[in-house]
N, C-alpha and C positions, 0 to 999 in steps of 0.2 A: 163047415169050411168057411162060410161067409162070416160066421162069428169069430173065427180065428183071425181073418184079415182085419176085421174092425178092432179086435184086441191089439193086434200088432201095430196098427196105425196109431191108436191112442198112446201106446207105449213110446213110439218114436217121437210123437209130438210132445209128450211129457219130458223126454230126455232132451229134446231141442230147447224147450223152455228153460230147463235147468242150466244148459250151457250158456244161453243168452243172458240169464240172470247173473251167472258167474262172471261173464265178460263185461257187464255193465259197471261203470265207475260208481264208487260208493258215494252216496249223497252226504252233504255236510250235515253234521249233527247240530241240533239246535242247542245253543248254550243256555244253560239255566239262568234264570233271572238273577240269581245271587252272584254269578261270576261274569255277567255280560258287560258290566260297567267298568271298562278299562280306560286309563287316562288317554286324552287326545294325543299327547306327545308320543305315546307308544304307537298309535296308529300312524302318525306322520313318519316316525322312524322306520316302521315297516315299509312304508311307501317309498323310502329312499334307499332300500337295500339294493345291492348290486344284483344283476341277473344271475350271477354265479351262486347267490344265496337263495334265490327264489326258484320255484319249480315252474317251468313253462306249462301253460295250459294245453299245449299241443306237443305230443311226444311222438317222434318217429320211431317206428319199430326197428330194432337194431339190424335185423336181417334185410331190411329194405335198403338202407344205406348207412355206412359207418362214418359218413362225413359229419363233422361238428361245425355248426355255423358260428362264425365269429360275431360276438355281440360287443357293443361298446362297453367299456368298463363301468360306466355310470350312466344313469338316466339323464343326467345333466349334459352329457356329451352327445346326446342323440342328434343335436343340430350339426355336429361336425361330421364330415364324410369319413365313415369307418371308425370314428372315435380316435383318429390319429392326433398326436400332440403337435403343436406348432414347432416348426424347425427353428433352431437357434439362429439369430442374426449373425452374419459374418462381417467383421469390420475389415475393410481393405486399406492399404496404405500404412503410413507410420502410426504408432500408438497415439492415443489421445494426448493433446497438449504437447506433442513433440513435433518440431518442424521437420519438413522433408529435407534430407541432406543432399539430394540430387534433384534436378529440375524435372526429370521424368524417371519412370521405371519400366522394365520390360513387360511386367504382368501385374495383376492385382494381388499377387502373393506377398506374404510378409516374412518368408523364411530366409531372406537374404539381407545383407547389409551393404553399405557403401557410403561414399562421400568422404569428406576430409578426415584424415587420421589424427584428430586433435589429441586423443588419449593414447595414441600409439607412437612409435618412432616416426620422426618426420620423413616425408617423402619430398625430394627435391627435383627441380627441373634440370639440374646439372649432375654429373659431368657429361652424360651422353647427349647426343643430338636429339633423341626422342624425349620430350618433356613428359612430366607426370600427368596421368589422366585423372588426377584428383585436384581439388582446390584446397586452400589452406584452412578454411573455416572462418566463420564470422568473428570479427574482432581479433584475428590472429595476424601478426606481422612476421613475415619470413624474409630474411635477407640472405641472398646467395651471391658470392663473389669468387673471383678466381684470376688466374694468370695463364696465358697461353703463348708459347713460342712457336712461330710458324716459319718454316724455311722452304724457299722455292729457288731452284737453280736451273731454270729454263733459259735458253738463249735470249728470248724476248722479255723475260721477267725474272731477273736475278735479284731477290729481295729477302730481307729478314724483317719480320714483324713481331713486335712485342705488344700483346693485348693485356694491359695491366688493369686490374680492378674488376671489370666485367660485372658490375654491380646490378643485380636485379632485385627490385623491391616488390614483394607480393603481399597484398593486404586484403583480408576478407571483409566485405561490406554487405549490408542489408540482410543477406541470407547465407547459409553455409555453402550454397552452390555457386556463389559469385565472388570473384576476387578482381581487384585492380592490379595492374602491372606497369611498372616504370623501369626502364633499363638505361643505365649510363655506362658507356664503354670507352674508357681512355685507351689510346694506342700510341705507339712509336714505331715508325717504319723507316728502314734504310733501303733505298732503291739504288742498285748499282748499275742498272741499264735504263736509259742510255747514260753514258758517262758524261761528266763526272757524277759521282754518287751524291744522292740527295737524301737528307733525313728530315722527316716530317713527324710532328707529334701534336696531340690535341685530343679532341673528343669526336667520336663517330656521331652520326645522326641520332637524336633522342628516340628511344623506343617507347611506345605507349600501346596498351592493350588491356583486355580483360578476359578472364577465363570463366566459362560456364561449365559446371559439372552436370553432364547430361544424364547419365545412367550409371547405376552400379552393375557389377557383373552378376549375371544369373545363368549358370550353366555355361552353354556355349556362347551365349550372348555377352558381348564384351562390356567392360567398363569404358565409358567414353566421356570426352570433354571437347569443347570447341573454344578456340581462341581467335576472336577478331583482333587484328593488330595492325599497326602502322608505324612508320618512321617519319619524323618531322625534320626538315632540313636545317638543323642547328649545328652540324659538325664542321670540322676543319675543311678548308677549301680543297685539300688534296683527296679527301674521301667523301665529302658530302654528295648526295645525289642531286641536290638543288631542287628537289620536288618532294611533295608529300606522297609517300608510297604505302598503299594499303594492301592487306592480304588476310588470309584465314588459315588457321592451322587446326586440323582435325586429329585428335589423339584417341587411341583405343588400345586396350590391352586385356590380357587374361592372366590370372594366377593359375598355373597348371598344377603345381604341387607346392608343398612347403619349401621346396628347394629351388624351383625354377618358375619364372614368369616371362611372358612375352609381351612386348610393347611395340607399337608402331605409330607412325604419323604420316599424314598426307597433307601437304599444304601448297598453296600458290600465293605468290606475292608479286606485286608490281616491282620492276627493277629498271635500271637505266643502262643501256648499252655503253660500255666504256669507249668504243670507237666512234659511235655516231651520236651519242647523247640522246637517243630515242628510247621511249618506253617499250618494254616488252614484259611478258609474263614468265616468271620463273617458277616451275614446279619443283617440289622437293619431296622425296620419298625416303623413309628410313624404317628399319626394323632392328630391334635390339632384343637380346636374350639376357635376362638378369638372373644372377645366381645368389642364393643365400648361403654363403660359405661358412659362416659361423654366427654366433649370437649377435656380434657387433660388426661383422665384416661382410660386405657384399661385393659382387663383381658383375661385369657385363662384357659382352662382345656385340659388335654392331656394324651395320652397313648403312650409309646414307649417300644420297646423290642429288645433284642439281640438274634440272632439265630445262634449258631456256626454250621458250616458244615465241617466235617472232623476232629474235635477235639477229643482228647482222654479223657481229664479231664474237659474241660469247659462245662458248662450247660446253658440252656436257662434262660434268665432273663427277667422279666416283671416289668414295673414301671407305676405309675400314678402320675401326679403332676398338680399343678395349680399355678398361679401367677398373679401379678398386675404390671402395668407399669404406670409411671407418667411422662409426658412431661413438663419439666419446661419451655422450649422454643422449637420452631420447630426443633432446632439442638441439644438439650440435653434431655436425658431420664434417669430416675432412675427406678429400678425394684427390686422386691422381689419375691421369689418363695419357694415352699416346695413340697416334694414328698415322696412317700413310695414305698417300694418293695412289689410286689404282690406274690412272691414265695420264697422258702428257699434259692435259689441260688442268690437272689438279696440282695443288701444292705438293712438294715432295714428302714432307712429314710435319708433324706437330706434336708437342708435348705440353702438358699443363697440370696445374694443381688448383685446388679451390677449398673454400671454407663456407659453411652455411650455418645459420642460427635461426631458431624459432622463438618468438616472444609472444606468449599468450596473454 
């Protein structure tokens, strides 16, 4: 019995030795001297192989974990965290060597455009009350002129006014987002009250200003411009304010679809009360809806009003008007318009026409 136990123990030990021998990794073979001399370049090339080509000295048993560890693609990238490539640099603002067309923009994106429509159909400040929220562009001269007939038949103001010429010069200077503005407005007015009737004619006060193209439209954020402006007392005695009057006009608008666009303006200007000759502030608000009726034909409907603040005799005025534009060429436009006063303090009605040209 004792001999049987010893025999069995020896057999188990021998079997265990065989199992351990089979599980032991094979030792590298010694290369014969005749084949051991390989070029140094081959050794360096082997050292630069990717980890996907070389076998790792440590192998995890598949049944322990199926997770594969991410290795860098190359040994030279071991200094980089995770072997990630550098992210490409993003350039914000306008393309290189191209000047900005507006003074600001709503975001750092470059997927939107704006500024003066130099290569498109011209955009004018007339015939509607809301002026364009774009500038004309550097080195571009735009001349806008027109005529307006104004009729008022109130007991204290029975008059007919002809505003002929209405010439506005717009010229882009320094950058695309800056333009200078000069306005010369001849007039002729027949005043029937108080009698006898009196007719005066001449020039209104000289208009000076400049327009800043602030932003292009980006989604719900509007295209905007700002117009610091003033009138200089150079006009006829019957219409001059006798003082330099300054103000600011803020313009903003949205292209909603290819057919419709919305524009608006908010402005305040110094004015002189006709009854007391004292200064006051006159606010003006306007909203216009523009329609692209055909390839060369456009239209608009509009509201605008004047709101005196601090005046003794001046009253609030409300108006509604509409008009059509026709572009004979991309650089020439003809327009007509008509409007009515919506309260007693306003003129009864007005009609007008105009012509604009752009010189690049």
